[in-house]
Structures are given as structure tokens and as C-alpha cells.
C-alpha positions as CSV (number, residue, x, y, z in Angstrom):
1,M,-23.9,-9.5,-31.6
2,E,-25.3,-12.7,-30.9
3,D,-25.7,-14.1,-28.0
4,T,-24.3,-17.5,-29.1
5,P,-22.0,-19.6,-26.2
6,I,-18.5,-19.3,-27.8
7,V,-19.8,-15.2,-27.2
8,Q,-21.7,-16.1,-23.6
9,Q,-18.2,-18.1,-22.7
10,I,-16.2,-16.0,-23.8
11,V,-17.5,-13.1,-21.7
12,K,-17.6,-14.9,-18.9
13,R,-13.5,-15.1,-19.3
14,V,-13.2,-11.4,-19.5
15,E,-15.8,-10.7,-16.1
16,K,-14.3,-13.5,-14.1
17,R,-10.2,-12.0,-15.4
18,S,-11.8,-8.5,-14.3
19,L,-12.8,-9.5,-11.0
20,E,-9.7,-11.4,-10.3
21,K,-7.6,-7.8,-11.0
22,G,-9.8,-6.1,-9.4
23,I,-9.7,-8.2,-6.3
24,E,-6.0,-8.6,-6.6
25,K,-5.6,-4.7,-7.0
26,G,-8.4,-4.7,-3.9
27,I,-5.0,-7.0,-1.5
28,E,-2.4,-4.5,-3.1
29,Q,-4.4,-1.5,-1.2
30,G,-5.4,-3.2,1.8
31,I,-1.4,-4.3,2.1
32,E,-0.6,-0.5,1.8
33,K,-3.1,0.4,4.1
34,G,-1.5,-1.9,6.8
35,I,1.7,-0.7,6.3
36,Q,1.2,2.3,6.3
37,K,-0.6,1.9,9.7
38,V,1.9,-0.3,11.1
39,L,4.7,2.3,10.0
40,L,2.6,5.4,11.6
41,T,2.0,3.1,14.5
42,Q,5.7,2.3,15.4
43,I,6.8,6.3,14.3
44,A,4.4,7.1,16.9
45,A,5.3,5.0,19.5
46,R,9.5,5.5,18.9
47,F,8.9,9.8,18.3
48,G,5.5,10.3,19.6
49,A,3.6,12.5,17.2
50,V,4.0,12.2,13.7
51,P,4.8,15.1,11.6
52,K,2.4,16.0,9.4
53,D,4.4,16.4,6.7
54,I,5.9,12.6,7.3
55,R,2.0,11.5,7.8
56,Q,1.7,12.9,4.4
57,K,4.3,11.0,2.6
58,I,3.6,7.6,4.3
59,Q,-0.1,7.8,3.6
60,T,0.2,8.6,0.1
61,S,3.1,6.4,-1.1
62,H,1.4,3.3,-2.6
63,N,4.2,0.9,-3.0
64,A,4.7,-1.8,-0.8
65,K,7.6,-2.4,-1.1
66,N,9.2,1.0,-0.3
67,L,7.4,1.0,2.6
68,E,8.2,-2.3,4.0
69,R,11.7,-0.7,3.4
70,M,11.1,2.2,5.6
71,A,9.4,0.4,8.3
72,T,12.4,-1.9,8.5
73,L,15.3,1.1,8.3
74,L,12.6,2.3,11.1
75,L,14.6,0.2,13.1
76,T,17.5,1.5,12.6
77,I,17.3,5.6,12.9
78,K,17.4,7.7,16.3
79,S,16.5,10.7,15.2
80,K,13.5,12.7,14.3
81,N,16.4,13.5,11.4
82,E,17.4,11.0,10.8
83,L,13.4,10.2,10.4
84,K,12.5,12.7,7.8
85,N,15.4,11.5,5.6
86,L,13.6,8.4,5.6
87,V,10.3,9.2,3.7
88,N,12.5,11.8,1.1
């Protein structure tokens, strides 16, 4: 394939889109990790040590909306039993 100005322009656009998608994905992952950390900190503050199974479920969740929902509902739960239901 020739390295013409049009080809160079197309390559630059593709590279830019790819970079933008990578940045967007990185931001999303950072938000998820931040919510996970806050959620685990809140659980530890309210109930003591976070059970391994609960920690694992939170750390493997990659759905920011679901993590936000858990963080909000955590404000209303009163027991470790309710906590287990929250993450399931």
C-alpha cells in the first residue's frame, strides 16, 4: 500500500480513535477500582474485617453502576447477613 497523504490521514484518525478508546477504558477501570476501594473501606468501617468471599465479589465486579448501587444500599443495611445479600 502506498504511503500517500490520504492513507497517512486515515492511519492518524484510526490511531487517534484507538487512543481515545484506550483512554476511555482506562478511565472506566479507574472509576471501578475507586468505587471498589471505597466500598471495601466502608464495609470494613461498619462491620470489621471484610469476609474473603465478599471482598472477592466486589474486586471482580467490573460494573460501575452495580458497584454504585451497592455503595448506596450499604448505607441502609444493618447486618452482615444483609451485606452478603447485597453483594449476591
